[in-house]
TORTI-809118 format. One line per 3 residues: their letters; for each residue x, y, z of N, C-alpha, C. Coordinates in nm, 2 decimals. Layout:
N
a) X,Y,Z,X,Y,Z,X,Y,Z ~ ...
This chain:
41
msf) -10.88,12.45,7.22,-10.79,12.35,7.28,-10.85,12.29,7.41 ~ -10.96,12.35,7.46,-11.01,12.31,7.59,-11.06,12.16,7.58 ~ -11.10,12.12,7.46,-11.15,11.98,7.45,-11.04,11.88,7.49
lfd) -10.91,11.92,7.48,-10.80,11.83,7.52,-10.81,11.79,7.67 ~ -10.87,11.88,7.75,-10.87,11.86,7.89,-11.01,11.82,7.94 ~ -11.10,11.78,7.84,-11.23,11.72,7.88,-11.21,11.58,7.94
krt) -11.29,11.55,8.03,-11.28,11.42,8.10,-11.30,11.30,8.00 ~ -11.39,11.32,7.90,-11.41,11.21,7.80,-11.29,11.20,7.71 ~ -11.23,11.31,7.67,-11.11,11.31,7.59,-11.00,11.24,7.66
kkv) -10.98,11.27,7.79,-10.88,11.20,7.87,-10.89,11.05,7.87 ~ -11.02,11.00,7.88,-11.04,10.86,7.88,-11.00,10.80,7.75 ~ -11.04,10.87,7.64,-11.00,10.82,7.51,-10.85,10.82,7.49
vha) -10.79,10.92,7.53,-10.64,10.93,7.52,-10.58,10.82,7.60 ~ -10.62,10.79,7.72,-10.57,10.68,7.80,-10.59,10.55,7.73 ~ -10.71,10.53,7.67,-10.74,10.40,7.60,-10.64,10.38,7.49
iwa) -10.62,10.49,7.41,-10.53,10.48,7.30,-10.39,10.45,7.34 ~ -10.35,10.52,7.45,-10.21,10.49,7.50,-10.20,10.35,7.55 ~ -10.31,10.29,7.61,-10.31,10.15,7.66,-10.29,10.06,7.54
vva) -10.36,10.09,7.43,-10.35,10.00,7.31,-10.21,10.01,7.25 ~ -10.16,10.13,7.25,-10.02,10.15,7.19,-9.92,10.08,7.28 ~ -9.93,10.09,7.41,-9.84,10.02,7.50,-9.85,9.87,7.48
vlv) -9.97,9.81,7.47,-9.98,9.67,7.45,-9.92,9.63,7.32 ~ -9.94,9.70,7.21,-9.89,9.67,7.08,-9.73,9.67,7.09 ~ -9.68,9.77,7.15,-9.53,9.78,7.17,-9.48,9.66,7.24
ilg) -9.54,9.62,7.35,-9.50,9.51,7.43,-9.51,9.38,7.35 ~ -9.62,9.36,7.28,-9.63,9.24,7.20,-9.52,9.24,7.09 ~ -9.50,9.36,7.03,-9.40,9.37,6.92,-9.26,9.33,6.98
mvv) -9.23,9.38,7.10,-9.10,9.35,7.16,-9.09,9.20,7.19 ~ -9.20,9.14,7.24,-9.20,9.00,7.27,-9.18,8.91,7.15 ~ -9.25,8.95,7.04,-9.24,8.88,6.91,-9.09,8.90,6.86
ffa) -9.04,9.02,6.87,-8.91,9.05,6.82,-8.80,8.97,6.90 ~ -8.81,8.97,7.03,-8.71,8.91,7.11,-8.73,8.76,7.14 ~ -8.85,8.71,7.12,-8.88,8.57,7.15,-8.78,8.47,7.08
pgl) -8.75,8.48,6.95,-8.66,8.39,6.88,-8.52,8.39,6.95 ~ -8.47,8.51,6.98,-8.34,8.52,7.05,-8.34,8.45,7.19 ~ -8.45,8.48,7.26,-8.46,8.41,7.40,-8.47,8.26,7.38
anl) -8.54,8.22,7.28,-8.56,8.07,7.26,-8.42,8.01,7.23 ~ -8.34,8.08,7.15,-8.21,8.03,7.11,-8.12,8.03,7.23 ~ -8.14,8.14,7.32,-8.05,8.15,7.44,-8.07,8.04,7.54
fg) -8.20,8.00,7.56,-8.23,7.90,7.66,-8.26,7.76,7.60 ~ -8.27,7.76,7.47,-8.30,7.63,7.40,-8.18,7.54,7.39
């Protein structure tokens, strides 16, 4: 399990989390965009 605490592994994990976060944010924007457009439109 020591590989989980390797510096290179940490960088990979951070990169994956960054990608996941961006995908979630984009998904939320796409999901809520029609509602926001209706609200302000």
